[in-house]
C-alpha positions as CSV (number, residue, x, y, z in Angstrom):
1,X,203.1,131.3,310.3
2,X,205.6,128.6,309.2
3,X,206.3,125.7,306.5
4,X,207.4,122.6,308.3
5,X,209.7,121.1,305.6
6,X,209.5,117.9,307.1
7,X,205.5,117.8,307.1
8,X,204.5,119.6,304.4
9,X,203.8,117.8,300.8
10,X,203.4,120.2,298.1
11,X,201.4,119.6,295.1
12,X,204.7,118.0,293.5
13,X,205.0,115.6,296.6
14,X,207.5,114.2,298.3
15,X,210.9,112.5,297.0
16,X,210.5,109.0,295.0
17,X,210.4,106.2,297.0
18,X,213.1,103.4,297.1
19,X,216.2,104.8,298.0
20,X,218.9,102.3,299.1
21,X,218.5,101.6,302.8
22,X,221.4,102.1,305.2
23,X,220.4,99.0,307.1
24,X,219.6,95.6,306.3
25,X,216.1,93.9,306.5
26,X,215.4,89.9,305.8
27,X,212.6,87.1,306.1
28,X,212.7,83.7,305.6
29,X,213.9,82.5,302.4
30,X,211.2,79.7,302.4
31,X,208.3,82.5,302.2
32,X,206.9,83.5,299.1
33,X,205.8,86.8,300.1
34,X,207.6,89.8,300.3
35,X,209.7,90.3,303.5
36,X,208.6,93.7,305.8
37,X,211.2,96.1,306.0
38,X,211.2,96.4,309.7
39,X,213.6,99.3,309.9
40,X,210.3,101.3,307.9
41,X,209.3,104.0,310.8
42,X,212.7,103.9,312.9
43,X,213.6,107.2,310.9
44,X,212.2,110.4,311.1
45,X,208.8,110.3,313.6
46,X,207.6,107.4,312.7
47,X,208.8,105.7,316.2
48,X,208.9,102.0,315.6
49,X,211.3,100.0,317.0
50,X,213.2,97.3,315.2
51,X,213.5,94.2,317.7
52,X,212.1,90.8,318.0
53,X,208.6,90.4,319.0
54,X,205.6,88.5,318.5
55,X,201.9,89.2,317.3
56,X,200.8,91.0,320.2
57,X,203.2,89.9,322.5
58,X,204.0,90.7,325.8
59,X,208.2,91.1,325.3
60,X,209.5,93.6,322.9
61,X,213.2,93.1,322.9
62,X,214.9,95.5,321.1
63,X,218.1,97.9,321.1
64,X,217.5,101.2,322.6
65,X,219.8,104.3,321.0
66,X,218.1,107.0,323.3
67,X,215.9,107.9,325.7
68,X,215.8,111.8,325.5
69,X,214.4,113.0,322.4
70,X,210.8,112.7,321.3
71,X,212.2,111.2,318.2
72,X,213.5,108.0,320.5
73,X,209.6,107.2,321.9
74,X,210.6,103.7,321.0
75,X,213.6,103.9,322.5
76,X,214.9,103.7,319.2
77,X,216.3,106.3,316.1
78,X,218.2,104.8,313.2
79,X,220.0,108.1,312.9
80,X,221.3,108.0,316.4
81,X,224.6,106.3,315.3
82,X,225.2,103.8,318.8
83,X,223.2,101.4,321.1
84,X,223.1,101.5,325.1
85,X,221.9,98.3,325.0
86,X,218.7,95.8,324.4
87,X,215.8,96.5,326.9
88,X,212.3,93.8,327.1
89,X,209.4,96.3,326.4
90,X,208.7,99.0,323.9
91,X,206.2,101.0,322.3
92,X,205.3,100.8,318.9
93,X,204.9,104.4,316.9
94,X,203.5,106.5,319.9
95,X,203.7,109.9,320.5
96,X,204.8,109.7,323.9
97,X,207.9,107.3,325.5
98,X,207.8,105.0,328.5
99,X,209.0,101.1,329.1
100,X,212.0,100.1,328.1
101,X,212.6,97.8,330.6
102,X,215.1,95.6,332.3
103,X,217.9,97.0,330.0
104,X,220.8,94.5,328.8
105,X,224.4,95.9,328.2
106,X,226.9,93.5,327.1
107,X,230.3,95.5,327.7
108,X,233.9,95.1,327.6
109,X,236.7,96.8,329.3
110,X,236.1,99.1,332.4
111,X,232.9,99.0,334.0
112,X,230.6,101.9,332.7
113,X,227.7,102.3,335.2
114,X,226.1,105.4,332.7
115,X,225.4,105.5,329.0
116,X,226.9,108.5,327.9
117,X,225.6,111.2,325.7
118,X,224.2,110.3,321.8
119,X,227.0,112.6,320.8
120,X,230.0,111.0,322.4
121,X,229.2,107.3,323.1
122,X,232.8,107.0,324.2
123,X,232.0,108.7,327.5
124,X,229.5,105.7,328.7
125,X,228.3,102.4,328.1
126,X,227.2,103.3,324.5
127,X,228.1,101.3,321.7
128,X,228.9,102.3,317.9
129,X,227.4,99.6,315.9
130,X,227.6,97.6,312.0
131,X,225.8,94.9,310.4
132,X,222.5,95.7,311.8
133,X,219.8,92.9,310.8
134,X,216.1,92.7,311.6
135,X,213.3,90.1,311.2
136,X,210.3,89.0,312.4
137,X,211.0,87.5,315.8
138,X,214.7,88.0,315.0
139,X,217.3,90.8,315.6
140,X,221.1,90.8,315.2
141,X,224.2,93.7,315.2
142,X,227.8,93.6,316.1
143,X,229.2,96.6,318.3
144,X,232.2,98.4,318.4
145,X,233.5,96.4,321.3
146,X,233.5,93.2,318.7
147,X,230.1,91.5,320.6
148,X,227.7,90.2,318.5
149,X,223.7,90.2,319.9
150,X,221.0,87.8,319.0
151,X,217.6,89.0,320.0
152,X,214.5,86.8,319.8
153,X,211.5,86.2,321.8
154,X,208.2,84.1,322.9
155,X,205.3,85.9,324.2
156,X,206.5,86.4,327.6
157,X,210.2,86.1,327.3
158,X,213.0,87.8,325.9
159,X,216.2,85.7,324.6
160,X,219.8,87.1,324.3
161,X,222.5,85.5,322.5
162,X,226.4,87.2,323.1
163,X,229.0,86.1,321.3
164,X,232.4,88.0,322.8
165,X,235.3,88.1,322.0
166,X,238.0,86.1,324.1
167,X,238.9,87.5,327.4
168,X,236.9,89.6,330.2
169,X,233.9,90.9,329.8
170,X,230.5,91.4,331.7
171,X,226.8,92.1,331.3
172,X,225.5,95.1,332.5
173,X,221.7,94.9,334.0
174,X,220.5,98.4,334.1
175,X,217.0,98.7,336.3
176,X,217.6,102.6,336.0
177,X,216.7,103.0,332.6
178,X,213.8,104.8,331.1
179,X,212.3,107.1,328.7
180,X,212.8,110.8,330.0
181,X,211.4,113.8,329.5
182,X,211.8,117.6,330.4
183,X,208.2,118.0,332.2
184,X,209.0,114.6,334.2
185,X,209.2,114.8,338.0
186,X,211.3,112.5,340.5
187,X,211.5,109.9,341.1
188,X,210.5,108.2,338.2
189,X,211.5,105.1,339.4
190,X,210.9,103.2,342.9
191,X,210.2,100.4,344.8
192,X,212.9,98.6,342.7
193,X,214.7,95.6,343.8
194,X,217.3,93.5,342.5
195,X,218.6,89.8,344.1
196,X,220.3,86.6,342.9
197,X,219.0,83.2,344.3
198,X,220.9,80.5,344.7
199,X,220.7,78.8,341.5
200,X,221.7,82.1,340.0
201,X,218.4,83.3,338.6
202,X,218.4,87.3,338.8
203,X,214.8,88.6,339.7
204,X,213.7,92.4,340.1
205,X,210.9,94.6,339.6
206,X,210.3,98.4,339.7
207,X,207.7,101.0,339.9
208,X,207.9,103.4,337.3
209,X,206.1,106.9,337.0
210,X,207.1,107.9,333.8
211,X,203.4,107.9,331.3
212,X,201.5,105.4,333.0
213,X,202.2,106.9,336.2
214,X,202.8,103.6,338.8
215,X,203.2,101.0,336.4
216,X,204.6,97.7,337.9
217,X,207.2,95.9,335.9
218,X,208.8,92.3,337.3
219,X,211.4,90.2,335.8
220,X,213.1,86.7,335.9
221,X,216.5,86.3,334.1
222,X,218.6,82.9,333.9
223,X,222.0,83.0,332.3
224,X,223.3,79.9,330.3
225,X,226.8,80.2,331.9
226,X,227.2,81.6,335.7
227,X,229.0,84.6,335.9
228,X,231.9,84.9,337.9
229,X,231.1,87.3,340.3
230,X,228.1,89.6,340.5
231,X,228.5,93.5,342.0
232,X,225.3,95.0,342.9
233,X,224.7,98.8,342.8
234,X,222.1,101.0,344.9
235,X,220.9,104.3,344.4
236,X,223.1,107.2,343.2
237,X,225.4,104.0,341.9
238,X,226.7,103.1,345.1
239,X,228.7,99.8,344.7
240,X,227.5,97.3,347.5
241,X,229.7,95.2,349.5
242,X,231.3,92.3,348.2
243,X,229.1,89.0,348.8
244,X,226.2,91.1,348.6
245,X,223.0,88.9,347.2
246,X,220.1,91.6,346.8
247,X,219.6,95.4,346.7
248,X,216.5,97.7,347.1
249,X,216.0,101.2,346.0
250,X,215.1,103.2,343.3
251,X,218.1,103.3,340.5
252,X,219.5,99.8,340.4
253,X,221.9,97.9,338.6
254,X,224.1,94.8,338.6
255,X,227.2,93.6,336.9
256,X,227.5,90.5,335.7
257,X,231.6,89.7,335.3
258,X,232.9,86.9,333.7
259,X,236.8,85.9,333.2
260,X,236.5,85.0,329.7
261,X,233.3,85.8,328.3
262,X,234.5,84.2,324.6
263,X,235.0,80.7,325.7
264,X,231.5,80.4,324.7
265,X,228.2,82.2,323.6
266,X,226.3,83.8,326.9
267,X,222.6,83.3,326.5
268,X,220.2,85.1,328.3
269,X,216.3,84.5,328.7
270,X,214.3,86.9,330.8
271,X,210.7,86.5,331.6
272,X,208.4,89.4,332.5
273,X,205.2,90.0,334.4
274,X,203.5,93.1,335.3
275,X,202.2,91.1,338.8
276,X,205.2,89.9,340.5
277,X,208.2,88.2,340.8
278,X,206.6,84.8,340.8
279,X,204.7,85.8,337.7
280,X,207.9,86.3,335.9
281,X,209.3,83.0,337.3
282,X,206.2,81.0,336.3
283,X,206.2,82.7,332.7
284,X,210.0,82.1,332.4
285,X,209.3,78.5,333.2
286,X,206.6,78.0,331.0
287,X,208.2,79.7,327.8
288,X,211.9,78.8,328.4
289,X,212.1,75.1,328.8
290,X,215.8,74.6,327.0
291,X,218.5,76.6,325.9
292,X,218.1,76.2,321.8
293,X,218.2,79.9,320.8
294,X,217.7,78.5,317.4
295,X,214.4,76.8,318.0
296,X,213.0,80.1,319.7
297,X,213.7,82.0,316.8
298,X,212.3,79.0,314.3
299,X,209.3,79.1,316.2
300,X,208.7,83.1,316.4
301,X,209.0,82.9,312.6
302,X,206.4,80.2,312.4
303,X,204.5,82.6,314.0
304,X,204.7,85.4,312.0
305,X,204.3,83.4,308.9
306,X,201.4,82.6,310.0
307,X,199.7,85.6,310.7
308,X,201.7,87.4,307.8
309,X,200.5,85.1,305.3
310,X,196.7,86.2,306.0
311,X,197.3,88.9,303.2
312,X,199.5,88.4,300.2
313,X,199.5,90.6,297.1
314,X,201.0,90.8,293.8
315,X,201.6,93.8,291.3
316,X,202.8,97.5,292.3
317,X,206.5,98.2,292.7
318,X,208.9,96.1,294.6
319,X,208.8,98.9,297.4
320,X,204.9,99.0,297.3
321,X,205.0,95.6,298.1
322,X,207.8,96.0,300.7
323,X,205.8,98.7,302.4
324,X,202.5,96.2,302.5
325,X,204.5,93.9,304.1
326,X,205.6,96.2,306.7
327,X,202.4,97.6,307.2
328,X,200.8,94.4,308.1
329,X,203.5,93.5,310.3
330,X,203.5,96.7,312.1
331,X,199.7,96.1,312.0
332,X,199.8,93.3,314.3
333,X,202.4,94.1,316.8
334,X,199.9,96.0,319.5
335,X,197.6,95.6,321.8
336,X,200.1,93.8,323.5
337,X,199.8,90.9,326.1
338,X,199.7,91.5,329.5
339,X,198.6,88.6,331.2
340,X,201.0,85.6,332.9
341,X,200.5,81.8,331.9
342,X,198.8,81.5,335.1
343,X,195.7,83.8,334.1
344,X,196.8,86.6,336.3
345,X,196.9,90.2,335.4
346,X,197.0,93.8,337.1
347,X,193.6,95.7,336.0
348,X,192.6,99.0,335.8
349,X,191.5,99.1,339.0
350,X,195.5,98.7,340.3
351,X,194.4,95.3,341.3
352,X,195.4,91.6,340.8
353,X,193.1,89.5,338.8
354,X,192.8,86.1,337.3
355,X,191.6,84.8,333.9
356,X,189.1,82.2,333.1
357,X,191.2,79.5,331.5
358,X,191.8,80.4,327.9
359,X,191.5,84.1,328.4
360,X,194.1,86.8,328.3
361,X,194.6,90.1,329.1
362,X,195.9,93.1,327.1
363,X,197.9,96.6,327.4
364,X,198.9,99.2,324.9
365,X,195.6,100.0,323.5
366,X,196.1,103.5,321.3
367,X,192.4,103.5,321.1
368,X,192.1,107.2,320.1
369,X,194.0,106.2,317.0
370,X,193.4,102.8,316.3
371,X,189.5,102.5,316.9
372,X,189.4,104.0,313.2
373,X,191.5,101.5,311.2
374,X,193.7,99.1,312.9
375,X,190.5,97.4,314.9
376,X,188.4,97.1,311.5
377,X,191.3,95.4,310.1
378,X,191.5,92.9,312.7
379,X,187.8,92.3,312.5
380,X,188.4,91.2,308.7
381,X,191.7,89.3,308.8
382,X,192.1,88.5,312.7
383,X,188.2,88.0,314.3
384,X,189.5,85.8,316.8
385,X,192.4,88.1,317.9
386,X,189.5,90.8,317.7
387,X,187.2,89.0,319.8
388,X,189.9,88.0,322.6
389,X,190.5,92.2,322.4
390,X,186.9,92.7,322.7
391,X,186.1,90.6,325.7
392,X,188.9,92.0,327.3
393,X,188.0,95.7,326.8
394,X,184.7,94.8,328.5
395,X,186.8,93.7,331.3
396,X,188.7,97.2,331.4
397,X,185.4,98.7,331.2
398,X,183.9,97.1,334.0
399,X,187.2,97.3,336.2
400,X,188.0,101.3,335.4
401,X,187.4,103.6,337.9
402,X,186.9,106.0,334.7
403,X,184.8,103.3,332.9
404,X,185.5,103.2,328.9
405,X,189.5,103.3,328.5
406,X,191.2,105.6,325.9
407,X,194.8,105.1,326.8
408,X,195.4,102.0,329.0
409,X,199.1,100.6,329.5
410,X,200.2,97.8,331.6
411,X,197.5,98.5,334.3
412,X,197.3,102.5,334.2
413,X,194.4,104.5,332.5
414,X,196.7,107.1,331.4
415,X,193.9,109.1,330.2
416,X,195.7,110.5,327.1
417,X,193.8,112.3,324.0
418,X,190.0,112.4,324.5
419,X,186.9,110.4,324.5
420,X,186.5,106.9,325.4
421,X,187.1,105.1,322.4
422,X,187.0,102.1,323.5
423,X,183.3,101.8,323.0
424,X,183.5,102.2,319.2
425,X,185.5,99.2,319.0
426,X,182.8,97.4,321.1
427,X,179.9,98.7,319.0
428,X,181.8,97.7,315.9
429,X,182.4,94.1,317.1
430,X,178.7,94.2,318.4
431,X,177.8,95.1,314.8
432,X,179.9,92.5,313.3
433,X,178.5,89.7,315.0
434,X,181.6,89.0,317.0
435,X,180.5,87.1,320.3
436,X,181.3,88.8,323.9
437,X,179.2,89.8,326.6
438,X,178.6,93.8,325.3
439,X,175.9,94.4,328.2
440,X,178.5,93.9,330.6
441,X,180.1,97.0,329.4
442,X,176.7,99.3,329.2
443,X,176.4,100.2,333.1
444,X,180.1,101.5,333.2
445,X,179.7,103.3,329.6
446,X,176.0,105.1,330.8
447,X,177.9,106.1,333.9
448,X,180.9,107.6,331.8
449,X,177.8,109.3,329.8
450,X,175.6,110.3,332.3
451,X,177.0,110.4,335.9
452,X,178.6,113.9,336.1
453,X,179.9,112.8,339.5
454,X,182.3,110.2,338.0
455,X,185.9,110.7,338.4
456,X,187.3,112.3,335.2
457,X,191.0,112.2,333.4
458,X,191.9,114.4,331.4
459,X,190.2,112.8,328.2
460,X,186.6,113.4,329.5
461,X,186.6,116.6,330.9
462,X,183.6,119.1,330.2
463,X,181.0,116.1,330.5
464,X,178.2,117.6,332.4
465,X,179.0,120.8,330.2
466,X,178.4,119.1,326.7
467,X,175.1,117.3,328.2
468,X,173.8,120.4,329.3
469,X,175.1,123.0,327.1
470,X,175.0,120.5,324.0
471,X,178.9,121.5,323.4
472,X,182.2,121.7,325.9
473,X,182.6,125.4,325.9
474,X,186.3,126.8,324.6
475,X,186.5,129.0,327.6
476,X,186.0,126.0,329.9
477,X,187.8,123.2,328.9
478,X,190.8,123.1,326.4
479,X,190.5,121.5,323.2
480,X,187.0,122.1,323.3
481,X,185.9,121.5,319.7
482,X,187.3,118.5,319.1
483,X,185.8,116.9,322.2
484,X,182.4,117.8,321.1
485,X,182.6,115.8,318.4
486,X,184.6,113.0,319.4
487,X,182.2,112.8,322.6
488,X,179.1,112.8,320.3
489,X,180.7,109.9,317.9
490,X,181.3,108.0,321.5
491,X,177.3,108.4,321.7
492,X,176.4,107.7,318.7
493,X,178.6,104.2,319.2
494,X,177.4,103.7,322.8
495,X,173.5,103.9,321.5
496,X,174.0,100.8,319.6
497,X,175.1,98.8,322.7
498,X,172.3,100.2,324.5
499,X,169.5,99.6,322.0
500,X,171.1,96.1,321.9
501,X,170.7,95.9,325.3
502,X,167.2,96.5,325.6
503,X,168.1,100.1,327.1
504,X,165.6,101.8,324.5
505,X,165.5,105.2,326.6
506,X,169.1,105.4,327.0
507,X,170.0,104.6,323.8
508,X,167.7,107.3,322.1
509,X,169.2,109.9,324.8
510,X,172.7,109.0,323.2
511,X,171.7,109.2,319.8
512,X,170.0,112.6,320.1
513,X,173.3,113.9,322.0
514,X,175.4,112.2,319.3
515,X,173.7,115.1,317.3
516,X,176.1,117.7,319.0
517,X,178.7,118.0,316.7
518,X,176.6,120.6,314.8
519,X,177.1,123.3,317.7
520,X,181.0,123.8,317.1
521,X,180.4,123.9,313.4
522,X,179.2,127.2,312.1
523,X,177.3,126.9,309.3
524,X,177.7,130.6,308.4
525,X,181.2,130.4,307.8
526,X,181.4,126.9,307.2
527,X,183.8,125.5,309.7
528,X,184.5,124.2,313.1
529,X,184.9,127.3,315.6
530,X,185.3,127.6,319.3
531,X,182.3,128.4,321.3
532,X,182.0,130.0,324.5
533,X,179.5,129.3,327.7
534,X,177.4,132.2,326.8
535,X,176.6,130.4,323.1
536,X,179.2,133.1,321.1
537,X,181.7,132.3,318.7
538,X,185.3,132.8,318.8
539,X,186.1,136.2,316.9
540,X,188.0,136.9,314.9
541,X,188.1,133.3,313.6
542,X,190.9,132.1,311.5
543,X,191.1,127.9,310.5
544,X,194.7,127.8,310.7
545,X,195.3,128.7,314.3
546,X,194.8,126.3,317.0
547,X,192.2,128.0,319.3
548,X,191.4,131.3,321.2
549,X,194.5,130.6,323.8
550,X,193.2,132.3,326.7
551,X,196.2,130.4,328.6
552,X,199.8,129.2,327.2
553,X,199.4,126.0,325.3
554,X,195.6,126.1,325.6
555,X,194.1,124.8,322.3
556,X,190.7,124.2,321.0
557,X,191.3,121.0,319.0
558,X,193.0,118.0,319.8
559,X,196.2,117.7,317.7
560,X,194.3,119.8,314.8
561,X,193.4,123.1,313.4
562,X,189.9,124.7,312.5
563,X,190.1,123.2,309.1
564,X,190.8,119.7,310.3
565,X,188.2,119.7,313.1
566,X,185.7,120.8,310.5
567,X,185.9,117.1,308.7
568,X,186.0,115.0,312.3
569,X,182.6,114.0,311.9
570,X,182.7,110.2,310.7
571,X,179.0,109.1,311.8
572,X,176.5,111.7,310.5
573,X,177.9,112.5,306.8
574,X,174.7,113.3,305.3
575,X,173.7,115.6,308.2
576,X,177.2,117.4,308.2
577,X,176.4,117.8,304.3
578,X,173.6,119.2,304.8
579,X,174.4,121.5,307.5
580,X,177.5,122.8,305.2
581,X,175.3,123.6,302.2
582,X,174.4,120.6,300.3
583,X,176.4,118.6,297.9
584,X,177.9,120.7,295.9
585,X,179.0,123.1,298.9
586,X,180.2,120.3,300.3
587,X,182.6,119.0,297.8
588,X,183.8,122.5,297.1
589,X,184.9,122.6,300.7
590,X,186.5,119.3,300.4
591,X,188.6,120.5,297.6
592,X,189.5,124.0,299.3
593,X,190.4,121.4,302.2
594,X,193.0,119.5,299.9
595,X,194.2,122.8,298.0
596,X,194.6,125.3,300.8
597,X,198.0,126.7,301.6
598,X,199.7,124.2,303.9
599,X,201.1,126.8,306.7
600,X,200.5,125.7,310.3
601,X,201.3,128.7,313.2
602,X,204.5,128.7,315.6
603,X,202.7,126.4,318.1
604,X,201.4,123.7,316.2
605,X,202.6,120.5,317.7
606,X,204.6,117.9,315.2
607,X,201.7,115.9,315.3
608,X,200.4,117.7,312.4
609,X,202.2,116.5,309.7
610,X,202.1,115.2,306.0
611,X,200.1,117.9,304.5
612,X,198.2,118.1,301.5
613,X,196.7,121.6,301.5
614,X,195.4,121.5,305.5
615,X,194.7,117.8,305.4
616,X,197.2,116.3,307.5
617,X,197.6,112.6,306.9
618,X,200.5,112.2,309.6
619,X,197.7,112.5,312.3
620,X,194.5,110.4,312.9
621,X,191.8,112.8,313.0
622,X,191.3,113.5,309.1
623,X,192.1,109.9,307.9
624,X,188.9,109.2,306.8
625,X,188.7,112.5,304.8
626,X,189.9,111.8,301.5
627,X,186.6,109.1,301.2
628,X,184.0,111.8,301.8
629,X,183.9,112.8,298.2
630,X,181.9,109.2,297.8
631,X,179.4,110.4,299.9
632,X,178.5,113.6,297.7
633,X,178.8,111.1,294.6
634,X,182.2,112.0,293.3
635,X,184.3,108.4,294.6
636,X,186.8,109.6,291.3
637,X,188.4,112.3,294.1
638,X,188.7,110.3,296.6
639,X,190.0,107.4,294.1
640,X,192.6,110.2,293.0
641,X,193.5,111.3,296.4
642,X,193.8,107.8,298.2
643,X,196.3,107.0,295.7
644,X,198.2,109.9,296.0
645,X,198.3,109.6,299.8
646,X,199.3,105.6,299.2
647,X,202.1,106.7,297.0
648,X,203.3,109.9,298.8
649,X,203.0,109.5,302.3
650,X,205.0,106.0,302.6
651,X,208.0,104.8,301.8
652,X,210.5,101.8,301.7
653,X,212.9,103.9,304.2
654,X,213.4,104.4,307.9
655,X,212.0,107.5,307.2
656,X,209.0,105.9,305.6
657,X,206.0,106.8,307.6
658,X,205.0,110.6,307.5
659,X,204.1,110.8,311.1
660,X,204.0,108.4,314.4
661,X,202.8,105.1,313.3
662,X,200.7,105.1,316.6
663,X,200.7,101.4,317.3
664,X,200.0,100.3,313.7
665,X,196.9,102.9,312.6
666,X,198.9,104.6,309.7
667,X,200.2,101.2,309.1
668,X,196.6,100.0,308.9
669,X,195.5,102.8,306.8
670,X,198.1,101.6,303.9
671,X,196.7,98.4,304.5
672,X,193.0,98.6,303.7
673,X,193.5,101.8,301.5
674,X,196.0,99.8,299.2
675,X,193.5,97.0,299.3
676,X,190.8,99.4,297.8
677,X,188.4,100.3,300.5
678,X,188.4,101.9,303.7
679,X,185.7,102.1,307.2
680,X,184.9,105.8,307.3
681,X,182.9,104.7,310.4
682,X,183.6,101.5,311.6
683,X,180.1,100.8,313.6
684,X,178.4,101.4,310.6
685,X,179.9,98.0,309.3
686,X,180.6,99.7,305.6
687,X,183.8,99.7,303.9
688,X,184.0,102.9,300.9
689,X,185.9,102.2,298.1
690,X,189.2,104.1,297.0
691,X,192.0,103.1,294.9
692,X,193.5,99.6,295.0
693,X,196.9,100.0,295.1
694,X,198.1,96.2,293.5
695,X,196.6,94.0,290.9
696,X,195.7,91.3,292.9
697,X,195.3,90.8,296.6
698,X,194.2,87.7,298.7
699,X,192.7,87.4,302.3
700,X,192.8,84.1,304.0
701,X,189.8,84.4,306.3
702,X,189.5,82.6,309.5
703,X,186.3,80.9,308.3
704,X,188.6,79.1,305.9
705,X,187.4,81.1,302.8
706,X,189.2,83.8,300.6
707,X,188.6,87.5,300.0
708,X,190.4,88.3,296.6
709,X,190.7,91.5,295.3
710,X,191.7,92.2,292.1
711,X,192.2,94.8,289.5
712,X,193.9,93.5,286.5
713,X,196.3,95.9,284.9
714,X,196.6,98.5,287.4
715,X,199.4,100.9,287.7
716,X,200.7,103.9,288.5
717,X,198.8,105.8,285.7
718,X,195.3,103.8,286.6
719,X,194.2,105.4,290.1
720,X,190.8,105.8,288.9
721,X,187.6,103.1,288.8
722,X,185.7,102.8,286.1
723,X,183.4,100.0,287.5
724,X,183.2,97.2,289.9
725,X,182.2,93.8,290.0
726,X,181.6,91.6,293.0
727,X,181.2,87.3,292.7
728,X,181.1,87.9,288.6
729,X,178.3,90.6,289.0
730,X,178.2,94.1,288.2
731,X,178.1,96.4,291.7
732,X,177.5,100.0,291.0
733,X,177.9,101.2,294.5
734,X,180.9,103.3,295.7
735,X,181.1,100.8,298.9
736,X,180.5,97.0,300.0
737,X,179.3,95.8,303.9
738,X,181.7,93.7,306.1
739,X,178.6,91.1,305.8
740,X,179.9,90.6,302.0
741,X,183.4,91.0,302.4
742,X,183.9,88.5,305.8
743,X,182.2,85.8,303.7
744,X,184.8,85.5,301.0
745,X,184.7,86.3,297.4
746,X,186.2,88.0,294.5
747,X,186.2,91.8,294.2
748,X,187.2,93.1,290.8
749,X,188.0,96.7,290.1
750,X,188.3,98.0,286.4
751,X,190.6,100.6,286.2
752,X,191.2,103.7,284.4
753,X,193.6,106.7,283.5
754,X,191.0,108.9,283.5
755,X,188.1,109.6,286.2
756,X,184.7,107.9,285.5
757,X,182.4,110.5,287.3
758,X,179.5,108.4,286.6
759,X,180.6,105.8,288.6
760,X,178.9,105.9,292.3
761,X,177.6,109.3,291.3
762,X,173.5,108.2,291.9
763,X,171.9,108.5,295.4
764,X,171.7,104.6,295.5
765,X,175.0,104.2,295.1
766,X,176.5,106.2,297.6
767,X,177.5,104.9,301.1
768,X,175.5,104.6,304.3
769,X,175.8,106.9,307.2
770,X,173.9,107.1,310.6
771,X,172.4,103.7,309.7
772,X,170.5,105.4,306.8
773,X,171.2,105.3,303.1
774,X,171.8,108.6,300.9
775,X,168.4,108.5,299.0
776,X,166.7,108.3,302.4
777,X,168.1,111.7,303.5
778,X,169.5,113.7,300.6
779,X,168.0,115.1,297.3
780,X,169.4,114.8,293.6
781,X,172.2,117.6,293.1
782,X,170.8,120.4,291.2
């Protein structure tokens, strides 16, 4: 066993927030809200980036500091100390790296074609840096070579402004730049092209085989000042003859030379497309009609003002308000736009499609993570964007040979993680009344559910055995315990869509199968446990271990162990309580979970982080677990644990997110939990109360109304809830429905320094689960 000092949280908690930042973050001085700190998550293992983008934008123009370490999945890590250049696409908070397309390197002196190692920046084109500044839609830094770089963006274009010292200099365009991994196999890039037109526009593209195998990306780039000459480099950095206007191959580069780069600022504007060069040109023409960099920056700030103004808070500490603002910001970065201005996009069938006017296609759906909290957050604060995403997911479900997606990235279903978790997003949105043609997705959902000849990727393996045996056997398919429980949740969500479409027989079959979670939780020992095809359980069992391991790196749980997998069930909480012995036994089990020794086996993945006992806040599978106390009538324990997680797991610091932010999921957990409620089962459309962090929060809803959440006098010593009122009337329940909150109103928490066990204890006060209330399924505890 080992104790991971980075991941482990003992009962004393981690160091207090509020340490001095080594970097600068700012926001509009005209804005009354607290500024987000874009550097939160850029250290530790948060895997975020600080550069310029718009809400859900296609372009993420940001500095790259490294490509070879897990810590630089986003291309940036605050501790690296040198910048390679500025590329146009990035992933926020993911545990796997990709993107970093079209790197621009402002350089002086001899031409360097390789970046050099992080440990020795002088060996390549890397530059040490200072005076780093980031705010929503804008980034600035001064490089060691004297160049000041500024970045901003529109939806589909990245804008650079470089101020060089007097004298010669150059811009390197490195089309060979990408995230690397030890498991990668060559070629990682092929079908690359670079060309310069008669009017000076530089265009190109490449196919990348990193995480999203075979994804295509194209660009069109214009410069405010024409270079004095251009040098192209082909594969193996082979310099092309003078006068060359284009080059093709795999690893390509171009150097744009200026005899006096400092004579005036050099602006670069670059459009990108996942379709073709013509799409990149059209995007550039539509969104870059002038050379006013500052006007683009102001427009970006206005866009961010509008989105960030959806939620404002008062109370709490300055650091907590900054964390809240930053979490809202990170919750609005993905999914990312993936359709061109003419409506064309590349679908999961690898074909080019064209959208109806007014529609948009998106990429970067981290659905294994984000169905839990990020998508529920959007249904509340940005339902119009939630609708666009739902319409897009229905299209992707129809077009993909694999049916409902789980991790689509730029026209490629990566099959990463497990399940087909687009379905819970669709089922939740349908249940909340968000308009879309959900029945159009049903044939592909049923094919994924019942057609065992349909093609699989890693995320959906073992479906036939799951249907036949009622569980995925551990000796046949890896991560079997987690698969069984998550497939059951997708069945639960699918049953709602089938029933709404009038397919009652399919709905009933899916509903019955959603109870398969029971078949991997051994009630005799009270733990999720690997089970083999012959029906026997793995022995000797150890809940700390990752599984029985018949092969190297074979795990029976997905980024979890037996402790964490025991609480995966989100949709049938009262069934789980009964299965594990009733209210008091389940409450004791939760107590043991949060108080067990925080030990992990040597082969535990780094994703299992932020431990409180065996609960791992730094990863998604159990992020609802603290709220489960409410289902046994002990919400005061939920309140205590949620407040602890809010204050211990997030900091106003680059190392301020305890695990990967996972496209905003970790941040969305903070946002909703800090507001005082959380969707344990998003499809149920109910929010379980926790412990609000602030004295007042206002959500400006799209229907023109406001949702006010107040906790007068709330502070660090008042984590407990004494009572609740809704629109001035007493509210005895420990939960509230989405239908109530979306209409706006005033939710007031009366906070306490000591537990108030009576609040939320009666059966009638407890949250619904599996479509039923506690008083219809359970008995009063003895």
